C-alpha positions in Angstrom: 90.4 78.3 76.6 91.1 75.8 79.4 89.5 76.4 82.7 91.4 78.4 85.3 91.2 77.2 89.0 89.1 79.5 91.1 91.9 82.1 91.7 89.8 84.1 94.1 89.3 81.1 96.4 93.0 80.5 96.5 93.7 84.2 97.2 91.1 84.4 100.0 92.5 81.2 101.5 96.1 82.2 101.5 95.7 85.9 102.3 93.2 85.4 105.1 95.0 82.6 106.9 97.9 84.5 108.7 97.0 87.9 109.5 112.6 89.4 126.7 115.2 86.6 126.2 113.8 83.5 127.6 112.4 80.6 125.6 111.4 81.8 122.1 108.6 79.3 121.8 107.0 80.5 125.1 107.6 84.1 124.2 105.8 83.7 120.8 103.0 81.6 122.3 102.3 84.2 125.0 102.3 87.1 122.5 100.1 85.3 119.9 97.5 84.5 122.6 97.5 88.1 124.0 97.2 89.6 120.5 94.3 87.4 119.7 92.5 88.7 122.7 92.9 92.4 121.8 89.5 94.1 122.1 90.3 97.3 120.1 93.1 98.3 117.8 94.1 99.7 114.4 95.7 97.5 111.7 97.5 98.4 108.5 97.8 95.7 105.9 99.1 94.9 102.5 99.2 91.8 100.3 100.8 91.0 96.9 100.0 87.9 95.0 101.9 86.9 91.9 100.7 84.0 89.7 102.5 82.5 86.8 100.8 80.4 84.2 101.7 77.8 81.6 101.0 79.8 78.4 102.8 78.1 75.6 99.6 76.7 74.0 97.6 79.9 74.0 96.9 82.6 71.5 98.0 86.2 72.0 94.5 87.1 72.9 94.2 84.3 75.5 97.6 85.3 77.0 96.3 88.9 77.3 93.3 87.6 79.2 95.5 85.5 81.5 97.7 88.5 82.2 94.8 90.2 84.1 95.2 87.5 86.8 98.9 87.5 87.2 99.1 90.1 89.9 96.7 90.9 92.8 97.4 93.7 95.2 95.5 94.6 98.4 96.2 97.3 100.9 94.2 99.1 103.5 93.5 99.7 107.2 91.2 98.0 109.7 89.8 99.6 112.9 87.8 97.6 115.3 86.2 97.7 118.8 84.8 94.3 119.7 83.0 95.5 122.8 81.0 98.1 120.8 80.7 95.6 117.8 82.0 98.3 115.5 84.6 98.1 112.8 85.8 99.8 109.6 87.7 98.2 106.7 89.3 100.7 104.2 90.5 98.6 101.3 92.1 99.2 97.9 92.6 96.2 95.7 93.6 95.6 92.1 92.4 92.4 90.4 92.1 91.5 86.7 93.3 95.0 85.7 90.6 96.7 87.8 91.3 99.0 90.8 88.6 99.1 93.4 88.3 101.3 96.6 86.0 100.2 99.3 85.0 101.3 102.8 83.2 98.6 104.7 81.6 99.7 108.0 80.3 97.2 110.5 78.0 98.0 113.5 75.9 95.6 115.5 74.8 93.2 112.8 74.7 95.7 109.9 77.3 96.4 107.2 77.6 99.5 105.1 79.6 99.5 101.9 80.8 102.7 100.4 82.5 102.6 97.0 82.4 104.7 93.7 81.3 101.5 92.0 77.9 101.7 93.5 75.5 104.6 93.1 74.5 104.6 96.8 75.6 103.2 100.1 74.9 99.5 100.2 73.2 98.4 103.5 73.5 94.7 104.4 71.8 93.1 107.4 72.9 89.8 108.8 70.3 87.6 107.1 70.3 89.5 103.7 72.9 87.3 102.1 70.9 84.1 102.6 68.5 85.0 99.8 70.8 87.1 97.6 71.6 86.1 94.0 74.2 87.7 91.9 72.9 89.9 89.0 73.0 88.2 85.6 76.1 90.0 84.3 78.4 88.5 86.9 80.5 85.6 85.7 83.4 83.8 87.2 86.7 83.9 85.3 86.6 81.9 82.0 83.2 80.5 82.8 84.6 78.1 85.5 81.4 78.5 87.5 78.3 80.5 86.4 77.7 83.0 89.1 74.4 84.3 87.8 70.8 83.5 88.6 70.0 80.3 90.5 73.6 79.0 90.4 74.9 82.0 92.3 77.5 80.8 94.9 77.7 82.5 98.3 81.4 83.2 98.3 81.4 85.0 101.6 83.3 83.0 104.2 81.4 82.7 107.5 82.8 84.1 110.8 82.9 80.5 112.1 85.1 79.4 109.2 87.4 82.4 109.6 87.7 81.5 113.3 88.6 77.9 112.5 91.2 78.9 109.9 92.8 81.4 112.3 92.9 79.0 115.2 94.3 76.2 113.1 97.1 78.2 111.6 98.1 79.9 114.9 98.4 76.5 116.5 100.4 75.3 113.5 102.8 78.2 113.8 103.3 77.4 117.5 104.6 74.0 116.5 107.1 75.3 114.0 110.8 76.0 114.4 110.7 79.3 116.3 113.9 81.4 116.6 114.5 84.7 118.2 116.6 86.9 116.0 117.3 89.9 118.3 115.9 93.4 118.9 115.1 96.0 116.4 113.5 99.5 116.2 110.2 99.1 114.2 108.5 102.1 112.6 104.7 102.1 113.1 101.9 104.6 112.5 102.1 105.3 116.3 105.9 106.0 116.1 109.0 103.9 116.6 108.7 100.8 118.7 111.4 98.6 120.2 110.5 95.0 119.2 111.8 91.5 119.4 112.1 89.8 116.0 111.0 86.1 115.7 111.3 83.8 112.7 109.2 80.8 112.2 109.9 78.1 109.6 107.6 75.2 108.7 108.5 72.2 106.5 106.6 71.2 103.4 105.5 68.0 105.2 103.6 70.3 107.7 102.4 72.9 105.3 100.8 70.7 102.6 98.5 68.9 105.1 97.7 72.4 106.6 96.7 73.8 103.3 94.5 70.8 102.5 92.9 71.1 106.0 92.2 74.7 105.2 90.5 73.7 101.9 88.4 71.2 103.8 87.2 74.0 106.2 86.4 76.2 103.2 84.6 73.4 101.4 82.4 72.5 104.3 81.6 76.2 104.9 80.7 77.0 101.2 78.7 73.8 100.6 76.7 74.3 103.7 75.6 77.7 102.4 75.2 76.6 98.8 73.6 73.1 98.8 72.3 73.6 95.2 75.9 74.2 94.0 77.3 71.3 96.0 78.4 69.2 92.9 80.1 72.2 91.2 81.8 73.2 94.4 83.0 69.7 95.0 84.6 69.7 91.6 86.3 73.0 92.4 87.8 71.9 95.7 88.7 68.5 94.2 90.8 70.3 91.6 92.4 72.5 94.2 93.3 69.4 96.3 94.9 67.7 93.3 96.9 70.8 92.8 98.1 70.6 96.4 99.0 67.0 96.0 101.4 67.7 93.2 102.6 71.1 94.5 106.1 71.9 95.7 106.4 74.6 98.4 109.4 76.6 97.4 109.4 79.0 100.2 107.7 79.7 103.5 108.9 82.4 105.9 106.9 83.9 108.8 108.3 86.8 110.8 106.7 88.3 113.9 107.7 91.5 115.8 106.7 91.6 119.5 106.8 94.8 121.5 107.6 95.1 125.3 103.9 94.7 126.1 103.9 91.3 124.4 101.8 92.2 121.4 102.6 91.1 117.9 102.8 94.6 116.4 103.9 93.5 113.0 104.1 90.2 111.1 105.0 89.2 107.5 104.4 86.1 105.4 106.3 85.0 102.3 105.1 81.9 100.5 105.8 80.5 97.1 104.2 77.3 95.7 105.0 75.8 92.3 103.0 73.3 90.3 104.0 70.8 87.6 102.7 71.1 84.1 99.9 68.5 84.1 96.1 68.2 84.2 95.9 68.4 88.0 97.5 71.9 88.1 95.4 73.4 85.3 97.2 76.5 84.1 98.9 77.6 87.3 102.7 77.4 87.2 103.5 79.1 90.5 101.8 81.1 93.2 103.7 83.7 95.4 102.2 85.6 98.3 103.7 88.4 100.4 101.8 90.0 103.2 102.5 92.5 105.9 100.3 93.5 108.8 101.0 96.2 111.4 98.9 96.8 114.5 98.9 99.8 116.9 96.7 101.6 119.5 95.9 98.3 121.2 93.2 98.6 123.8 92.8 102.3 123.1 89.5 103.9 122.2 88.6 103.6 118.5 86.3 106.2 117.0 84.7 105.4 113.7 82.7 108.1 111.9 79.8 106.1 110.4 78.1 107.6 107.3 74.6 109.0 107.8 72.1 106.5 106.3 68.7 107.5 104.9 66.4 106.3 102.1 67.8 108.8 99.6 71.5 107.8 99.9 71.3 104.1 100.6 70.1 100.9 98.9 69.6 97.3 100.1 70.8 94.0 98.6 67.3 93.4 97.4 67.2 96.7 95.6 70.6 95.9 94.1 69.4 92.6 92.9 66.3 94.1 91.3 68.5 96.3 89.2 69.3 93.1 87.2 73.0 93.9 86.9 75.8 95.7 88.6 76.9 99.1 87.3 79.2 98.9 84.3 82.8 98.1 85.3 82.2 96.4 88.6 82.8 92.9 87.1 
């Protein structure tokens, strides 16, 4: 079996990047800046990723294995209050034929993960990930990178890197061809909202450098946290860059819906990238992403019911690591 590019990195990269009359550019710029400054709100999101592979040279069994990675779906809700340093992520995702439900609570430097896949509530403190190593039964797809023992890569993207990616792409969108398409009535969890619809288009000559710049940000972030895996990670990102060099961006469409208070209450992204059949693209023939994000209750109080934590119902990363492996079915 040929090696598959690190699909999870691509998914994280592309799904995490874009979450009145007058001049449409000024209107969009004003709304994007105001939305970025929101202190508290609720967000509903969904994402669908479809990946096609070059499969002609593979056996039926290998094609079946590849089929697990053809479709990735993520949906959920995110509540946050920056002033209280509290947030809640309710996520359902399906990857490699496995469905996973997660609730991720954040409060003043601590994270609580609640999922049926773990026997107890997992409690993570800010510094815990620095010394954490994946249990021995965790492997990356098709052995591309051994994730067990001393070669465990810290795949968690830092807040600093997320901030850089967000800032970079927001600034890029502001430079795109922005057009106002009129007014519509938008249905949100908070009821119907009158909104202005904006469409932003970017050319391939702008998008390809932007995607490569995003890879550079991720490379720098991951290598700084995984110096022992620097050579392996450099190979991974070098392959992804070669893929981008030969890629063709078939479609890119960003739509934003701005309410009367100048908040972006909903936005959508549609992106499709195709790759030629050569060594630089590995197995990937095309990659298609569709995302939708809806925000409501901006600057309103957000109440999060945190689970009660005690020694009996919780576990630490260190305790999870000492188990030697994740519960059956997690990976």
